[in-house]
C-alpha positions as CSV (number, residue, x, y, z in Angstrom):
1,M,-103.2,93.5,-63.0
2,K,-100.0,93.4,-63.6
3,I,-100.5,96.3,-65.6
4,K,-101.4,98.5,-63.4
5,K,-98.0,98.2,-61.3
6,L,-96.1,98.9,-64.4
7,L,-96.9,102.9,-64.0
8,L,-94.5,102.5,-60.8
9,V,-91.4,101.2,-63.0
10,C,-88.0,103.4,-63.2
11,M,-88.0,105.9,-65.0
12,S,-84.1,104.9,-65.7
13,V,-85.6,101.5,-67.4
14,V,-83.7,101.5,-71.1
15,F,-86.2,102.2,-73.6
16,I,-86.2,99.7,-76.4
17,T,-89.2,99.8,-79.1
18,A,-89.8,99.0,-82.6
19,C,-92.4,102.1,-82.7
20,A,-92.3,104.4,-85.3
21,S,-91.5,108.1,-84.4
22,T,-91.4,111.1,-86.4
23,K,-91.0,114.8,-85.5
24,V,-93.1,117.6,-86.5
25,E,-92.2,121.3,-86.6
26,D,-94.8,123.4,-84.2
27,D,-96.0,126.6,-85.0
28,K,-93.3,129.5,-84.9
29,K,-93.6,131.7,-81.5
30,T,-94.2,135.2,-81.7
31,N,-93.0,136.2,-78.6
32,N,-89.1,136.4,-77.9
33,F,-89.1,134.6,-74.8
34,K,-91.0,131.7,-76.0
35,V,-88.8,128.9,-76.9
36,K,-89.5,127.0,-80.0
37,Y,-90.1,123.2,-80.1
38,S,-91.0,120.3,-82.2
39,V,-93.4,117.0,-81.5
40,E,-92.1,114.2,-81.6
41,K,-95.0,111.3,-82.0
42,I,-94.9,107.3,-81.5
43,S,-97.8,105.2,-82.7
44,D,-98.9,101.5,-82.8
45,N,-101.6,99.8,-84.3
46,F,-102.1,96.2,-83.2
47,D,-104.6,93.7,-82.7
48,Y,-103.8,94.3,-78.9
49,L,-103.2,97.8,-78.6
50,K,-103.6,100.9,-80.1
51,S,-101.3,104.0,-79.4
52,S,-101.1,107.6,-80.1
53,I,-98.2,109.7,-78.5
54,S,-96.8,112.9,-78.8
55,F,-94.4,115.1,-76.7
56,P,-92.5,118.1,-77.3
57,Q,-88.7,118.6,-77.4
58,F,-87.3,122.2,-77.2
59,D,-84.8,124.0,-78.7
60,D,-81.7,124.5,-76.4
61,Y,-82.7,122.6,-73.2
62,P,-81.4,119.3,-73.5
63,V,-82.0,118.4,-69.9
64,L,-85.6,119.1,-70.1
65,N,-86.0,117.1,-73.5
66,K,-84.1,114.3,-72.2
67,T,-86.0,113.9,-68.9
68,I,-89.4,114.4,-70.9
69,K,-88.8,111.3,-73.6
70,N,-87.1,109.0,-71.2
71,S,-90.2,109.5,-69.1
72,V,-92.7,108.9,-71.9
73,E,-90.8,106.1,-73.9
74,N,-90.1,104.1,-70.6
75,Y,-93.4,104.0,-69.2
76,Y,-94.9,103.1,-72.9
77,D,-92.2,100.4,-72.9
78,S,-92.9,99.2,-69.5
79,F,-96.8,99.0,-70.8
80,K,-95.8,97.4,-73.9
81,R,-94.2,94.5,-72.2
82,Y,-97.0,92.8,-70.8
83,A,-100.0,94.2,-73.1
84,E,-99.9,91.6,-75.4
85,S,-100.2,88.9,-72.9
86,D,-102.9,90.8,-70.5
87,W,-104.9,91.7,-73.7
88,K,-105.1,87.6,-74.7
89,E,-106.2,86.7,-71.1
90,L,-108.8,89.0,-70.6
91,A,-110.1,88.5,-74.7
92,E,-110.1,84.4,-73.8
93,I,-112.3,85.2,-70.5
94,R,-114.7,87.9,-72.7
95,A,-115.3,85.4,-75.0
96,K,-116.5,82.5,-72.8
97,D,-119.6,85.2,-72.8
98,N,-119.6,86.0,-76.6
99,A,-118.0,89.4,-75.6
100,K,-115.8,91.0,-78.0
101,L,-112.5,92.7,-76.2
102,P,-111.5,96.5,-77.9
103,P,-107.9,97.0,-78.4
104,F,-106.2,98.4,-74.8
105,D,-105.4,102.0,-75.7
106,Y,-102.4,104.1,-74.8
107,N,-102.6,108.0,-75.3
108,V,-100.3,110.8,-74.5
109,S,-100.8,114.5,-75.0
110,F,-99.2,117.3,-73.9
111,E,-99.6,121.1,-72.7
112,V,-96.9,123.7,-72.6
113,S,-96.9,127.0,-71.2
114,Q,-94.0,129.3,-71.0
115,T,-93.1,132.5,-69.3
116,S,-90.0,134.3,-69.4
117,D,-88.5,132.7,-66.6
118,F,-90.1,129.0,-66.8
119,I,-91.1,126.2,-69.5
120,S,-94.3,124.2,-68.3
121,V,-94.9,120.6,-69.7
122,L,-97.8,119.0,-68.5
123,L,-98.6,115.6,-69.8
124,R,-102.1,113.6,-69.8
125,T,-101.3,109.9,-70.2
126,Y,-105.0,107.8,-71.0
127,I,-104.8,104.3,-70.4
128,Y,-107.8,101.6,-71.1
129,D,-106.3,98.3,-70.2
130,G,-109.8,96.4,-70.0
131,G,-111.3,97.7,-67.0
132,A,-114.6,99.5,-66.7
133,H,-113.2,102.4,-68.1
134,G,-110.3,104.4,-68.7
135,S,-107.9,106.4,-66.3
136,T,-105.7,109.4,-67.2
137,N,-101.9,110.0,-65.5
138,L,-101.0,113.6,-65.1
139,S,-97.2,114.6,-64.8
140,A,-95.5,117.9,-65.2
141,Y,-92.3,119.4,-66.0
142,N,-91.4,122.9,-64.7
143,F,-88.2,124.1,-66.1
144,S,-86.2,127.3,-64.7
145,K,-84.4,128.7,-68.3
146,K,-82.0,131.0,-66.4
147,N,-81.0,127.9,-63.9
148,N,-81.2,125.3,-66.5
149,K,-83.2,122.8,-63.7
150,F,-86.2,121.8,-62.2
151,V,-88.2,123.7,-59.8
152,N,-90.9,122.5,-58.0
153,I,-94.1,124.7,-57.1
154,I,-92.3,126.5,-53.6
155,E,-89.8,127.7,-55.8
156,A,-91.8,128.5,-58.7
157,T,-94.3,130.8,-56.6
158,G,-92.8,131.7,-53.5
159,L,-95.8,130.4,-51.5
160,S,-95.8,127.6,-48.6
161,Y,-97.7,124.2,-48.9
162,K,-100.0,125.6,-46.2
163,E,-100.7,128.7,-48.4
164,L,-101.4,126.4,-51.3
165,S,-103.6,124.2,-49.2
166,Q,-105.8,126.9,-48.0
167,Y,-106.6,128.5,-51.7
168,C,-107.1,125.3,-53.4
169,N,-109.1,123.6,-50.5
170,A,-111.5,126.7,-50.2
171,E,-112.1,126.7,-53.9
172,L,-112.7,122.9,-54.3
173,T,-114.9,122.6,-51.5
174,K,-117.0,125.7,-52.7
175,K,-117.1,124.3,-56.3
176,F,-118.4,120.6,-55.2
177,L,-120.4,121.7,-52.5
178,K,-122.2,123.9,-55.3
179,D,-122.4,121.6,-58.7
180,N,-122.8,118.2,-56.5
181,S,-124.6,116.6,-59.1
182,Q,-123.4,113.0,-57.9
183,G,-125.5,112.9,-54.5
184,I,-122.5,112.6,-52.7
185,S,-122.6,113.9,-49.0
186,D,-120.9,117.3,-48.0
187,Q,-119.3,115.6,-45.3
188,E,-117.8,113.2,-47.8
189,I,-117.1,116.2,-50.2
190,K,-115.0,117.7,-47.5
191,E,-113.3,114.5,-46.5
192,W,-111.8,114.0,-49.8
193,V,-110.8,117.3,-50.8
194,N,-109.1,118.0,-47.1
195,E,-107.3,114.7,-48.1
196,G,-106.3,115.6,-51.5
197,T,-105.1,119.3,-50.8
198,F,-103.5,118.4,-47.7
199,P,-99.9,120.3,-47.1
200,T,-97.8,118.0,-48.6
201,P,-95.4,118.1,-51.2
202,D,-97.0,115.2,-53.1
203,N,-100.1,116.8,-53.6
204,Y,-98.6,120.0,-55.2
205,E,-96.2,118.4,-57.7
206,I,-98.5,118.5,-60.9
207,F,-98.6,122.4,-62.1
208,M,-98.3,124.5,-64.7
209,I,-96.7,128.2,-64.7
210,Y,-98.1,131.3,-66.0
211,D,-97.2,134.8,-65.2
212,K,-99.6,135.5,-62.7
213,Y,-100.5,132.4,-61.5
214,V,-99.7,128.7,-61.5
215,T,-102.3,126.2,-62.4
216,V,-102.7,123.0,-59.9
217,Y,-103.9,120.1,-61.2
218,F,-105.5,116.8,-59.2
219,E,-105.9,113.7,-61.0
220,E,-109.2,111.4,-60.6
221,Y,-110.1,110.1,-57.3
222,T,-107.0,112.6,-55.9
223,V,-110.0,115.5,-54.3
224,A,-113.4,113.7,-54.8
225,P,-114.8,110.5,-56.8
226,Y,-113.7,109.4,-60.0
227,A,-117.3,111.0,-61.7
228,F,-116.1,114.2,-60.7
229,G,-113.0,113.9,-63.1
230,E,-109.8,115.6,-63.0
231,Q,-109.7,119.3,-61.7
232,S,-107.6,122.2,-61.5
233,V,-107.3,125.0,-59.4
234,K,-105.5,128.6,-60.5
235,V,-103.6,129.9,-57.5
236,P,-102.5,133.7,-57.7
237,Y,-99.0,134.7,-57.0
């Protein structure tokens, strides 16, 4: 469907929408190094689409704020462009079998972690566009307060991609072989994990920074079949 391709739209697309947008102040932070942030919200409630979106905006970090805001708004705007027409097309097909199509869903939630040096933001975007099930896409923003720029996992931890790969591969393989309730063969599990944890930058873009470790996230289908869901590994550094 057209909607699946929309997630690849360039983040530079200008956002134009009539969505209502509100800001809610987050709880006050008690740690001196933690930066306060507000929560910006967007929501729609149409016959063809229901959305609930929230994302943080930090005090005194405009570069971080602009990147997060543009990303969230541009992707949502891209989704909305064809959501109505695609929903109506599917609804007509379902109606022939006397089945009713529920509205599409588009929901964005977030997590924040902060250290004395970094701010990390993880966004989870859940999309249901009429398929057998929805899908969840992850994106992470890791920002150096001191240097006022985004950092990758190597810059944040000093670990190499080979070291990250070895650790994540071992942890996930052990976990899946121990708790394999899906009937997947050991060989298939190892092949999934080997591919998803291969030491390449693309496999380690989604992470959050904490004081003594980073949490690396792997989306659905990355290191295991869909039934295993999203996976994460805490990697000490």
